[in-house]
N, C-alpha and C positions, 0 to 999 in steps of 0.2 A: 517190504520195508517202506515205512511212511516217509515222505519227504518233508523237509523243513518248511514251516509255514512263511509264505512270502511277506516281506516287510513292505506295507503300503504307507509308511510315515511319510516318505517323500511325496507321494501322490496327495496325501492330506494337506501337507506344507504347500504343495504346488497349487492346489485350489485356494487355500487361504491366502496366497499371495496375489490372487487375481481380485482387484479391487471391486470389479463389476459383479461379482458372485452374489453378495448379500443384497445388492440392488435387484439382480435378476430374481432372486428368491422371494423377496418383498413384492415385486410386481406380479409374480405368478400367483401369490397368496391373495393380493388385493384384486386383481382382475377375475379371477376365478371363485373366489371365496373359499378356496382351500384352506384348511387349517395348519397343514404340514407339507413343506417342501424340502427337497434335498438334492444335492449331487452326490451320486454313490459311484464308488469304484467296485466294479463287478467282475470277479474272476470266475474261473470254472467251479471254485470250491469256497468263495468268500464275498460277503457283500458288507463294504465298509463305507459308512458316512464321511464324506469329505466336507460338504458345506451343509448347514441346516437352518431352516426357520421353522420354529415349532410354537404354534399358538394353541394347541390343544393338548398339550402335556403328554405327547407321545413318549418322550423320555430318551430321545438319542441326542448325542453331541457329536461333534466332529471326532472321528476316530473310533466312535461306536460301531458295533457290528450287529448284524441280524444273521440269523442261520440261512444261508443261501437256499436251502430247500424250502423255506417258509415263505419266500419272495416270489413275486412274478417276474423280477428283473432277471431272474435265471433263465426263464424262457425267452425273454427279450434277447439276451445275450446270444442264444443259440440261433434265433430266427432273425435278429436285428430289425424287428417289425415293431411298430408303434402300438401300445396298448392303450385304449381309451375306455373308461366304463362310467356312465353317467349314473347309472342306479344299479348297484348290485343285484337288488332283490328282482329287477325286471331283465337282467341280462341272461341270455340263454346260455352262455358259455361259462361265466364267472360266477352264477348265482350258487352253485355248489362247490365252488372252488375253495381249497383249504385256506388260502391266504387272507381273503376278505374275512372269513369266518374266524380266524384265529386273531386278527388285529381288529376287528370290529369296524371295518371300513365299508362305506357305501359307494363312494366315487373315488376314481383312480385315473392317473394318467402318467405314462412314462414314455420317454423319448430316448433312444440310444444316442450315446456321445461316441462319434467315430472320428478318430483322428485322421489328419490329411493323408497320412500314409496307409489308411485302410485298417488300422488296429482298433479294436473295440476297447474303450476305456471304461465306460459304465453308462450311467442313466441320469437324465434330469426327471425327477419324478414328485409327484405330489399326491396326497391322500386326504380324505376328510370322511368322519362319521355320518356326513348326511349327504344325500344326492346333490350332485351339481351338473350344471349344463356344460360339458367340455367338448363334445364331439361336434365341433363346428370349425369352418374354416379359419376364423380369426384366432380361436385358442390353438388350434393345432399349427398354425403358421407362426404364432408367437414362441410355442415351445421348440419348434424346429429351429427358428431363428436362434434363440437362446442357446440351444445345444450346439449350434454351428459356432456361435461366439465362444462358448467355453472351449470347444475342441481347438479353435485358433489360438486362444490364449495358452493353452496347455501345449501346443505345438511350439509357440514362440518361448514358452519357458524352457522347454526341453533343449531347443536350439541354443538359448542363451547359456543354459548351464553346460552344454557341450562345449561351447566357444570359451566359456571361462575355465573349464578343465584343461581344454587344449592350450590356452594361453598360460595357465598355470605350469603346465608340463614343459612349455616351451622356454618360460623363465627358469624353470629348474634345469633343464637342458643347459641353458645358456650359462647358469652359474657354475654347472659341472665342467662345461668346456673352459670357463675362465680358470677355475681351480686345477684343471687338469694340465693346462698349458703352463700356469704358474708353477706348479709343483713339480711338473716333468723336466721343465727348463732349469730349475733350481738344483734337483737332485742329479740331473745328468752333468751339470756343469763341473762338479769335483771329480768325477772319474775321467771325463774328457780331458781336464786340465792336467790330471796325473798322467795320462798317457802322453799328452803333448810334452810335459816336462821330461817324461822318461826318454822320449825319442830325441830331445835336444841333448840330453846328458850322453845318450848312445853315440852320438855323432862327434863327441869331444873326448871319448875314452876308448882304449883298447885293452883295458883290464878285464880279463875274462870273468874274475870274480865278482866285478862290480857290474858287468854286463848282466851276469846271471841274477844278481839281486835286483836290477833295474827291470829285466824281463818278467821276473817273478811279481814284481809290484804292478807291472802293466797288466799281466795276465789276472792278477786279482781285480784291477779296474775294469777289465773287459767282462769278467764274471759279472760284477756288480751291474754294469749296463746291460748285460743279456738278461739278468733277473728282472731289470726294471722294464725292458721290453716284453718279456714273458708276462710280467704282470699287466702291462698295458693291453697285450692281445686277449688275455683272459677277461679283462674288464670290458674291452670293446665287444667281444663275443658275447658275453653276458647280456650286455645292455641292447645290443643290436639283434641277437638271436633268441632272446626270450629266456636267457639263462645259460648256465655252462652246459655243454653237452659231454655225455658220458659214453665210455666204451665199457659197458657193464656186463658181468658174467661171473660165474663161480671162480673166485680167486684163491688158489690154494696156497700161494706164496705170500700172503699179505704180511704175515709174521716177519718173514725174512726182508720184505720191503721196508717194513716200519723200522727194523733194525738196523737196515743200511742207512736210513735217514738220520737216526740217532748218532751211528758212527761217524757220518760225514760232519755233523754239527760238533761232536766232541773234537774231531780233528781240527775244525776251524776255530774252536775256542779252547785250546788246550788249558786255558788258566780256569775254566768253568767246569762244574760238575753237572752232569746230565744223568740222572737215574732213570732206569727203565724196567718195567714190569709188565710182561706180555703173557696173558693167559688165553691162547688162541689154538683151537683145534678143528681140523676139517676145513673145506672151502667156505668162503663167505661171498654172498653175492653182492658185489660192489665193483666200482672202477678202482682197481688197486693203485694206479698211478695218481689218481685224484686224491685218494686217501692218503698216500704218501706226501702228496703236495701240502695237503692241509696240515698235516703233522709237521712238516718242516716250517711252515708258516707260524704254526702256533708256538712250536719251540723257539724259533729265531725271535718272536715277540717276547717270550718269557725271558730270553737271554738279555735282550734289549732293555726290558723295564724291569726285570726282577734285581732283588738284591745280589750283588756280586760274590758275597761271601756264602751264599745259600744255593742249594741245588735246585734245578729244574726237574721236575718228577714228571714222567710220562708213564701213563698207564693204559693198558688196552685188554679187553676181555670180552668174551663171546658168551652170552647166556643162551637160554632155550630159544627165546623169541626176539633178541635185540643184540646188537653190537655197541660197545661203547668205548670211546677213546678220549682221554683227558690228560690235559697239561696244566701243571700247577707250579707257581713260584711264590717266593716270600718277596715283601717289598711292601713299598707304599700302595695303599688301595686305590683303585680306580674311582675317582668321584662319580656319584650317582648320575650327575647331568652328563658326563661324558659317556658312562656305561649305556645311557639310553640310545646314544648316537653311535656307539662303538663299530657296529657292523655296516655303517654307511661309508661310501668311498671317501678318501682323503682324511678321514677322522683317525686320530691317534691317541694312544692311552696316555701319552705324556709328551712334553716338549724337550727332551734331552738334547743338549747342544750337539752331541755326538750322533744322534739319531740319522739313519739313512732310510731310503724308500719313499714310495709314493703315498703310503697310507692306504694301500689297496689290499694288504695281505690279509687283514681280517674280513673285508668285504668279500674276497674271493672265497675264503673258508665258509662263509656263510652261504655263497651261492652253491658250493660242492655239497654242503649239507642239505639244502634245499632239494637239489637235484637228485640226491638219494633218497628223499622223502623223509629225512631225519631233521633234527634240530641241533643247533649250536647255541649254547647258553654260557653266560659267565657270572660267576659269583666273586666278590672282591671285599675283602675285610682286612683288618690290621694283621690277621694271622696268615692270609695267602690269598692269591688270585687264582682261580681255577676256571679253565674253558673245558666244557664238556660237550662232545659230539655223541648223540645217540641216534642209532639208526634201526628201525624195525627189520626183523629178518622174516 
């Protein structure tokens, strides 16, 4: 099985960002009389030009490639040794070598570029169709100095990129923390206030019927707070632990678990219609509790954002090589700009005044899908909004 070719565009860009490289290549050509000089990125199977000075019409531009097996740089990568050829015709090692014969060169010099951490980046090399005097201390010293200078700049570039990425990540984390605190504080305020009001009323009444009504209201508020806390914990585990953890195995009761979720939501919303169609047979390799959690979040989302006079429709079926679960509702379509961000934390499909929750439900659903090696996608138009989870079996 062949591996994907490595992308060296960042290396080409890194060399292009070093202002000294064109000057280095110009000095190399002027002081040695060589007509072509380059900084090359050399891997086990590729040779890519990153910086080029071409005065002999060799035909390479930055990003251009030579077949690695046609170059001497392949050998330099393996041995990390300097190769210098003043005159190919008189050189006992390289006069019959395929590279000079293929490219018509008579002089050649190549110095390995070794990064400060010991990694091999590539070479600083030069060629010419005529013999040149290269194998002398002045030329070798200049090439080695330039190779070290390029390695230094590359290392500085990589460290700067890493620092910028770290800074960007910290800025993002800071924004998430601020959103998290603001939304959590806002959404916990109402159920906490509801419980406090209920307790105050309990202190002033002995009416059993009224007490039961108040305790029912308080119980509902506590369930809301418990749901918020569960979402917070899942969100935190997902961010800190590299994703939601699964207890995965052959789940023979998945259909029953999904039917239970639908039943609970029907009971909680007696004025709404939730239709279900489950075509499942045999055990399914998954974390049944997490799939049920996903369904609960998706149906709750449909009930919140869907048209109140139209049903929320749930379908699940098992094919030979995949499991699919979908939840659809009618109503206003989700704007494209929102759809693109919908599975990120704290993003909501709409901003209804009655809406509750942290805006973490769809983000958690997405993480559950990823943990199962599946996908969660949304399509939304004037006809319906449909979320579809598909998992390979």
